N, C-alpha and C positions, 0 to 999 in steps of 0.2 A: 393770446394776443393773435397766434395763426390763425386757431379754429374759429375765432370771431370774424376774421378776415378771408376765412375759406382758403386759407394756404395749406390744403392739407393733400396735395397732389405728390405722386412720387417724380423724382427726377427723371431727365431725359436719358435714354440710353446712351452710355458713353463707350462707344466701339473703339477696338483696337486700332492701331494706325495702318496695320497690314489687312484690315477686314475691309472687305469690298462688297459686302451683301448689304442688300437693299433694306433702309429703315422705314418704316411705315408711319406715316404721321399717327399721332396719338388720337382717339376717338373717347368719348364719354361711354362709359359701361351703361349708363341709365337710358341716355337717348339715340347713341350712336353718332351723333354728331362730330365732327372735327374740331379739334381745341388746340391752342397754343399754349403749351407747359411752359412757363418761365419762371427761372429763380427770383426770389424776392430780395429785398434789402437786409432782411432779417434772416438769412438761410433757410428759407422754406421754399416750396414751390408751389404755385398756383396755376390754375387751368381756367385760360381766358379764351373769350370768345374770339372768332377769326375777324370781326369786323369792329372798326370804331364807331362810335354812335355820338350824337350830341350830348352835353352833359344834361341837358335839361329831360332826355329820354331816360335817363340811366338814374336808380335811385342812389343815394349818397354812398350806403353801405357797400354798394358794388362797383364803383369806380376806381380805376387803374389806370397809371400812365405808363409807356415802356420809356426807358432811359438807356440809352448807350453808355457802355462804359469802354474807355479806353486807356491802351496801355502806354507804351513810350512813342509810339507813332501815331500818327492823327488817325489811323484807321480802326474803327471799332471792334474790340474783341468779343463782346459779348452784350446782351440785352438784358436789363434788371426791370422787374414791375415794381413799382412803389404807387402805395394807396395814396388817392388824392384825400388829403386831410387838411385842417388850418384854414386856407384861403380857399373859398368855392371858386369853380372855374365857371367865366362866362355861359351862359345857357347854350350857345352855338360852339362852344370850344369842344373838340373831340376827345373822347375817353374811352378807352377799353374798358368794356363791361367784363364782370367774372362770368364765367360759363355758367354758374349755378343759377344765375340770374334768368339765363334764356333756357337752360334745360327743362324738356318736357319729356318725362320718362315714356318709353314706349308702352301700349297696353299690358303687353304681356310681362313687362317686367315687374319682379318683386322684389322687395328689400333682401339683401343676403345678410349675414349676422356681422360680416366685416366692412358693409355700406356704411 
């Protein structure tokens, strides 16, 4: 299921509480664009584009929504990516596309055995 959905990204870095070093935003190894790495609702990680697009511009297999996860307080503690399935969104409704839909590899990029 994760491979079909494209949820094959590694998890975000988990710094120690005393760690004050800067954490760079993740980038795509193929095109160098900034990506949003989010956990999914089935314990995998997915690389998402940094922008929301109308559903009519995103093919169905690449549509994701970001859902806030709440703890005991009314403050969200995390954001989880959920694939848009079942009921299709309205054409103008914003969805988050998977980065692999928007990824255009650099000209010098060559696939490595682990890609």
